[in-house]
N, C-alpha and C positions, 0 to 999 in steps of 0.2 A: 504494498499499500504506500502511495505518495500522497503528499498534500500540496495543493497550489501555492507556490512562493508568491506573494505579493510585492515584497520589498526585501533586498538584502544588501547589506555593506559589510564593512569589516568586523562591525560589533555585533549587529542586530540582523534579525531575520522575522519578516511578518508572514504569516500563512492565513489561508481560509479555513477556519476549523469547521467541519460538519457538525451538524445537530446530533445530538445523542453520542458524542465521543468525549471521554474524559481527558482532561489536561494532563494529569500525571497518575502515576501508579499509587500515591498514597491516598487517593480517594475512596470512600466507602464503596463497597458494591463493585469493586474493580476487578475481581476475578474473572479471568477469560476474556478481558476486553482489550482494545487498543487504546494507545494513549498519544497525545500529541507529542509529548517530548520524547519519548522512545522512538516514536516514528520519525520525527525530524533528526533525532541521533543517528539513526540507521541512515537517513536519506542523505544526511551531510557529512556523514562520517567524522562526527565530532560530538563533545558533550553541549548540551543545550540547557540553558537555564530559564525559568519563568520570570517573567516581568511583572505580569497581572494574570487574571484568570477569568474565564468565562464559565457559567454553569454548564453541566453536561448537555442540557437540552437547548442550549443557545448556540447557533451558528456565527460565523463571522470573523472578522479580523483579530488576530491575536499576536501580540508581539512578544518575541523570545529574544534571549542574549545568547551569545558564543561565548561569553566567560563570566565568572561570577562578579568580576570587577564592572563589566559593563551592565550586568543586571542591577547592581547595586546603584551605579550611578543612574541609570534610567528611571528607577523606583524613587529615588530621592527628587527628581524632577517631574514625577508622574502627576502632580497636582495642576502641572502647566498644560498637559496633554488634553486636547479637546477630543470628545467621542460622540459619535451620532448613532443611534440604534434605531431600526425599524422594527414595528409591531403591528400586529392585526389584534384588535380590542373588541369587546362586546360594547353594544351601544353607540350612540353618536357622542364622540369625544368633543370636548369643547375647543374653540378656535386656538386657544392658547390656555396654559395653565401652569401654575408654580407648585409644586409639591415639596413643602418643607416640614418633614416628618421625621423627627428623630427615631432611629432604629436601633434596637439590641439584635445580637445574633439570634438567627431564627431557631426554632425549636428543633432539636434533635430527636426526631422520632423513634430512633433506635436506642436510645438512652432513656431507661425509666427513671432515673436519677436526675434528670436534665433540670437545671434551673435558669431562670432568665438573667441575663447579665445586664450590665450597666446599657443606657443608650447613648449613641453616638449621633451627632449632626448628619442629616441626609438631605440632600437637595436635588430635585429633577425638574428641569425644564420640559413641558411636553406642548407639542403643537399638532394640530389636526391635519392631515394631507388630503384625506378622501373619505367618502362615507358610501354605505349601500344599505338598501333595505330588501331583504330576500321575502318572497311570499311563502314563509315556511314557518309554522308553529312549532317551536322548539320547547318553550317554557310556558308561562301563563299568557302570551300575548299572540294574537293571529298572525304577526310577522316578526321578523329578527332583523334588527340593526346591527352593523359592524362599521368600524373605522380603522383606516390606516393612519398611525401617528409616527412622528419622530420624536425620539427623547434624547435629551443631552443631560446625563449625569453630571453633577459638580462635585459629587463625592462618590466613594466607591465601597458601599457597604454590600454584604452578602444578600443577593436577591434583591436589591433595591429596587430596580425597575418593576419587578414582578409586584412587589409589595406596595410600591407608591402608585401603580396604575390601579391596583385593586382599591387602595384607599380612595383614590379618585372617583371610583364607581365603574371603572373600565378595565376589568382584568384582561389579561392577554390570553388569546384563543388557544386551547389545547395546553394550556398549564393546568396539569392535574393536582398541583398542589394548591394553587391560589385561585384557580378559576372554577368553572361549573362544568361538571361531567356531560349534562346533557348536550351542552353545545358542541363539547369535545367528540362525543359520539357521533353527532351528526356530521361533522367535518371529516372524522375517520371514515365512516361508513358510507357516506354519500359522495364526499369529494376527495377521498383517498389521502387526506391530511395525516400522516403518522409523525408529526414532529410539533413542538411549541413553536408558536409563530412569532419569535423573537431573534432578531438578526442584528448583530454588531457591524454595521455598515461602513463606517470611516472612523479612522483616527487621525489626527495630525499632530505631529511632534517635531521637534528639532533635533536631528542626529548630532552627536558629538562632532564638533569642528565644522559644522554647518552653520551659515549666516542667514538661512530663512528656513521656517517650517515646511515639511513635506506632508502630503495627505496620502493615506493609503486607502484604498476602497475595495471592499470585498463583494463580489458579485453574489447575488442571490441564487440559492440552490434551485433545482428543477421544481420541487415541491412548492416552493415560496413564490418563484416567480410565475409558475402557471397559474396560481390562485390569483396573483396581481392581473394577469393577462385575462382571467375569467371575469374579473371585476371591473375591468378596464381601467385599473390603477398604475400602470406601468409609468406612464407619462408624468405621474406626480411624485415618483421616487426620487 
């Protein structure tokens, strides 16, 4: 297996992570799976170090380092990196929204002794790109409404976008933890959607020694792009 390389220099490499692929072996439920770090180690023939992470269910651009020093330097400057995500959510999302909701670490459902920790500041900017109403009764309404949104996280808490969009009243489609399974079942069974509809579309950062930032864009996979084509949303991305 190889991963599409979106950007590469002496210190960093950015790849397009598929949905439902773990970043590294240390994550739970990892037995028998493939991993971004190990795949890129084999692909490039050298050790690779994580700079940030994406949830297993999230696709899109992920930045990796070719040395521990490069990883450390990039992590220190991570607050200056601009990130744009695309998501398909339930309902008609507002034209613009700012979700300023502190978050604690999400509940560890495999640990019966889990206790909530302290909350940390978390901020996400959301903008609606497109909307659609399907003549399908899934819940208690005769039709079902959905939106394509772009999200700009200004902090990096675990499951931040998933939790903030749920708080906004527009959970991400096919998010089996924070969404509603009736909608997931419809999209899976009727439209062939087998993944959470959240994609890390772009990151902008300034590589070491560069005078200007660069932007790395991760194309949508076939499942996500086919849905956007079906809904006539491709021009809004």
